[in-house]
Every structure is written in structure tokens, then in C-alpha cells.
C-alpha positions in Angstrom: 0.0 0.0 0.0 1.5 3.3 -1.1 0.2 5.9 1.4 0.8 9.4 0.0 3.1 11.5 2.3 4.6 8.3 3.7 6.2 6.4 0.9 7.0 9.6 -0.9 9.6 10.5 1.7 13.3 9.7 1.2 13.7 7.8 4.5 10.8 5.5 3.8 11.8 4.9 0.2 15.3 4.1 1.4 13.9 1.6 3.9 11.9 -0.1 1.1 15.0 -0.3 -1.1 17.0 -1.7 1.8 14.3 -4.4 2.4 14.1 -5.3 -1.3 17.9 -5.9 -1.2 18.0 -7.5 2.3 15.3 -10.1 1.5 16.4 -10.6 -2.2 12.9 -9.9 -3.5 12.8 -11.4 -7.0 9.5 -10.2 -8.2 7.6 -6.9 -7.8 4.1 -6.3 -9.1 3.2 -2.7 -9.9 -0.3 -1.4 -10.4 -0.1 1.1 -13.3 -3.8 2.0 -13.9 -4.4 5.7 -14.9 -6.2 6.1 -11.5 -2.9 5.5 -9.7 -1.5 8.7 -11.3 -4.6 10.8 -11.1 -4.1 14.3 -9.6 -5.6 14.7 -6.1 -6.7 18.2 -5.1 -4.7 18.1 -1.8 -1.1 17.7 -0.5 -1.1 14.1 -1.8 -1.4 15.4 -5.3 2.0 17.2 -5.1 5.2 15.4 -6.0 7.8 15.1 -3.2 10.5 14.9 -5.9 11.9 11.8 -4.2 12.6 9.1 -6.8 14.8 6.6 -4.8 12.4 3.7 -5.2 11.6 4.3 -8.9 15.3 4.7 -9.7 16.1 1.5 -7.8 13.4 -0.5 -9.5 14.5 0.7 -13.0 18.1 -0.2 -12.2 17.6 -3.6 -10.5 14.4 -5.0 -12.1 13.2 -5.6 -15.7 9.7 -5.8 -17.0 8.8 -9.4 -17.5 5.1 -9.3 -18.3 2.1 -7.1 -18.3 -1.4 -8.2 -17.3 -3.8 -5.3 -17.9 -3.0 -2.6 -15.4 -0.4 -4.8 -13.6 3.3 -4.9 -14.5 5.4 -7.8 -13.3 9.1 -6.9 -12.7 11.8 -9.5 -12.1 15.2 -8.9 -10.6 17.9 -8.6 -13.2 
């Protein structure tokens, strides 16, 4: 669950990255439906500018499959 204002902070994203490494997570499933990127008329609708998790996923995982709005990523 990606709670706005929580997973958008650098310390929390770094903790997620550390856990993905620590536990050797081989597969990640991302929900990419348009609703997931819809603007919200509140503080959650503003980007924090933190991209640690996105950068890590792009570097360490590859897209293996897509099932509708879900993308399956596998560790490189």
C-alpha cells in the first residue's frame, strides 16, 4: 500500500529499497492504472520529488510481463 506522504519521503523509500535488497525480492508487481497517477486536489497530489524507489526499480528489475494494469518486474 502506497500511502501518500509516507512512501513519498526519502527515509521510507530508502527503507523499502533496503528491504528489497535484504530479502532478495525477486518479483515486484506494480499497479499502473491511470487512476494510480490521477491528480488529487490536496497535498497528496503534489510530488515530493523523491525518486529513490523508482530509480532502484528501474536499475535492479526488468519488466517481465504485463497483465492489464499490472506490470510484473523481475530482478535482473
